[in-house]
C-alpha positions, 0 to 999 in steps of 0.5 A: 500500500502506497502512502505519501504523507505531507506535513509542515503546512500552516499559517505564515506571514508574508515574507516568512518561511515554511518547510514541507515534508512528504514521507513515502512508504510502499514504493521504491522511493529512490527511483521515483521523480518526486514533485510538489504541486499546489491548488488554490480555489478555482484554479487548476493544480500546478507543478511547483517543483520536482526532483528526479531520481538523479537529483535534477530539479525544476521549478515553476517560474513563480517560485524560482529563487524562493523555493527549494526542493530536496530529497533524502532517499535514506529517509524516503522523504522529499522536502520543499523549503519555501522562503519569502512567501507571498499571499499568492502562494496560498494553496493546498500543497500536494506531494506526488511520486511518479515513475515513467517506464513502459507506462506511467505510475503516479501517486498523490498525498492528501495535501497540506494547507499553506496560508500566507496572510498577515 
C-alpha cells in the first residue's frame, strides 16, 4: 500500500518561511521523480517543483529563487523549503511520486494547507 504523507503546512506571514515534508512508504522511493504541486480555489493544480531520481530539479517560474526542493532517499522523504512567501502562494500543497517506464505510475498525498496572510 502506497502512502505519501505531507506535513509542515500552516499559517505564515508574508515574507516568512515554511518547510514541507512528504514521507513515502510502499514504493521504491529512490527511483521515483518526486514533485510538489499546489491548488488554490478555482484554479487548476500546478507543478511547483520536482526532483528526479538523479537529483535534477525544476521549478515553476513563480517560485524560482524562493523555493527549494530536496530529497533524502535514506529517509524516503522529499522536502520543499519555501522562503519569502507571498499571499499568492496560498494553496493546498500536494506531494506526488511518479515513475515513467513502459507506462506511467503516479501517486498523490492528501495535501497540506499553506496560508500566507498577515
